[in-house]
N, C-alpha and C positions, 0 to 999 in steps of 0.2 A: 504494499500499500504506499503511495506517495506520502511524503511528509506534508506537502502543501498541494492542495487541489483547488483550482479556481475555475468556475464554470459560468461563462456568460455574464460577468459583472459589468455594470453600467453605472457611470457617475457623471453628472453634469453639474456645472456651477452656473445656475441660471440657464441660459441658452448655450453656454460654451461647453463643448464636449471635452471631458478629461479622458475617460476610457469608455469603450462601448463594445459589447459582445466579446469581452476579453476572456480567454480561456488558456490555461497552461497547468502543468504539474511539475513539482520539484521532488526529486528522489532523495532519500536519506543519504547523507555523506557525500553530496556533490556540491560543487560551486556552480551555481546557475547564474549566468549573466543575462541581465535584462537590458538590452541595448537600444538606444535610440537618441535622436536629437533632443535638444531642450524643447520642452512643451509637448513631448510625445505621450506623456502619461505615466512616466516612470515613478516620479515621486508620489503622485496620487495613488498609484498601486501599492507602494510601500505603506503609505498612511492607512490604507484600507487593511493591509495585512497585519499592522500593529495596532489596529483598533482605535486609531485617532479619528478616522472617518468611518462613521457607522451608518450613514444614510445612503447606502448604495443598493442597487438591485443585483440579483444573482446570488450565487452560492460560493462560499469559501469554506474549506475544511482544512484544519491544521491538526496534525497527529490523529487524523480520522474523525475529528469532532467539529461540528458546525462552529465556525468562528464566533457567531453571535451568542453561543452558549458558554463560551469561555468567560470566566470571571477574572479576578485579580491574579489568580494563580497562573494565568497565562504569561504574565511578565516575569515569573520565576524561570521560565523556559527559554525566553528570547533575549537577545541583545540588539540594540538599535543605535546606528550612527547616521544622522542625516548630513547632507552636504555642508550645512552651516552648523558649527559646533553649538551644542546646547549645554553650556557650562556657566558657572558663576564667576564673574570677573573679580569680585571683591574677596573671594576665598583663594587660598593657595591651591596648588595642584592636588596635594595630598588631602587637604580639607574637602575639596570637591568629591574625591572618590570615597572618603569616609562618610560624607553626607549621603551619597547615593547608595553606599553599602548598607546603610540603615534601613533601606526599603526592602531588602531581600532576606529571606529565611536563611539562605546560605550564599556564600560568595567567596571569591579569592581574596587574599590579603592585598589591600590597596597598594602597599609599597611594592609588593611583588609585581603587580600589574604595571605600576609606573616603570619598573625595571624592564618589563617585557617590551614596552614601547620606546624605551630609551629616554625616560623623563625623570629617572630617580634623582639626578643632580638638581633638577628644578622643582623638587617636591615642595619646598618651602617658599617658592616664589609665588606672588600674586598672579593669578591668571591674566589680569589686565596688563601685566608687563611682559607676557609671553608673546612670541612671534606667532604669525598665522599658522605656520606649520606645527608648532608646538601645541597650539590650541586644538588643531585637528588630531594630533596624536593623543591628546588628553581625552577628546571625545570618543576616540576609538577605545581607549582604556576603559572608559565608562561602559561601553558596549561589551567589552570582554569581562568586566568585573563579576557578573553573576555566573560565569562559566556556562554560558547558555548552550542549549541544544541547537538552536537556530540563530544565526546572525543575519540581520537585515542591514546592509551597508550601502548607503547612497553616496556615490562618488567617493569611495574611501581613501583614494590617494590624492585627491585634489589639494593642491597647495603644499605638498611634501617635496622636499629636495630629493634628488636621485638616491642618495644613500638611505634616507629614511623610508622612501617608497620601497626599496629593495628589502629592507628589514620587515616591513609590514606584509609584503608579498609572501616572503618566506614563512611568516607566522600564519598567514591564512592557509597556505598549502599544508603546513604542519597540522593545523586544526582540522582540515579536511581529512588528513590521514588518520586522525584520532576519532573520526566518525561524525564530526560536526557538519551541519548543513549550512551553507552560506548562500544567501540571496543577494546578489551584487548588481546594483544599477550603475550604469556609466555611459558616457558617450565616447569614452576613450577605447578604441578598438584594440590598441596594443596591450592595454591592461587586460582586457577580456581574453585576448588570444593567449596570453601567458598563463592566466589563472583558471579559466572556466572549462568545466567538463562539457557543458552545453551552453549555447547562447540562444536567446530569443530576440528576434528583430521586432521592435514595436514602433509603429508609425500611426499617428492620428488615433491613438488609444486602442489599437488592435495589434495582435501578434501576426506577423506575416510569415515567419519561418522560424523553426527550432531545429537545431542539430549541433553536433560537436564542431568546433573550429576546424579540426583536421578533416572531417567528412565534407564540410562545406567547401574547403579549398580543393578537395579532390573533385567534387561535383562541378564547381564553378570555374576551376582553373583550366588553362590551356594545357593539353597533353603534349607539350613540346620540351625539348632539351635545347638549351642555348650553349653554344661552344664559342669561347674566345681564344684565338690562337694567333701566332705570329706568322706572317707570310710576306716575303719580299720587303722586309724592313717595316711593315705596317702591322697594326693589330686589326684583325678581322673578326667579325661576329656573325655566326650563322645559327639558324634555328632549324631543328629537324623534328619530325613527328616521333612521339615516343613509341608508337606501334611499329614493330619491325626494325627498331633501331639497330639491332645486332647484325642485320643483313643490309643495312643502308650503305652502299658503296661510297657515296660522297663523305658520309660521317667517318667511315673506316679509313678512307684516304687521308683525312685530316689527322686522325690519330697516328697513322703510320708515318706521315711525311712532314708534320709541322710541330712546332713547339706549342703545346696546349697550355694556355694560361689559366683557364677556368672552364668548368662544365657545371651547369646547374639547371634544374627544372624551373619552369616559370610558375611561380605560386602567387596567387592573388592575395592581397591583404583582406582582412575582414571588412575594412572600410570600402574597398572596391566591390566586394560581394554585396555589402549592404546597399550601395548605390545601384548595382545591377538588379537586385531583387526588388527594391522599393522605389527606385527612381529619385531618391532623396539623399542629400548629403547630411553629415552629422553635425551641422552647424546651423 
């Protein structure tokens, strides 16, 4: 049974559509990427899944139970981080986590969680004095604090420097290996490609396609091999069909008689696939 099941949910803000006839499911222990441009309905979907938005149509089940029937015990099982940090600027980093820890029946040690995200040296600093990236890491720490079974992360790497982003990516992959389910929304296809077991393309409040990044690249990619080689003092580039490559005399002639600089298959990026499938760019 999937951990999250969404069937035909619909949410409008007045006459403005947020999501419509949206359906998908998330398996236990996977990182599920919910991908789309700004305004596609990603954040609205997360707000429904974490019970901030309750006036929606359709059905949502989490852990096999109707989401509307979950009470406060639901929040003992999930961790949430939105794109913009929800933390208190007049408290220190440690005081923030100690305050949020008081809401849970069980939780990780706040100082240990600060170490996890690389904020232990800033534990006693006021949040108002922290950088944007540090605030983002603290908000992620708040999501990790209850050691949740499901993490809902909205643009989790937004504002992080490359080193911090790498650290958080490694943490998320380790959490998945430990059986946690991660629902990740982003418009950054490189993040999704690196982290996600499956991705869903969402446009105008509806899912257009769901599959693993690897399978999407195989389906949507050109089945060709590109060869870069030296010939008569110049660098030449040729493409050959992947089918029958071992019997292609032109390809074999290049291998036999020229200095080959590079051979690679042509693989589309997720962003290129998204554009091909939806006709929309991620901006």
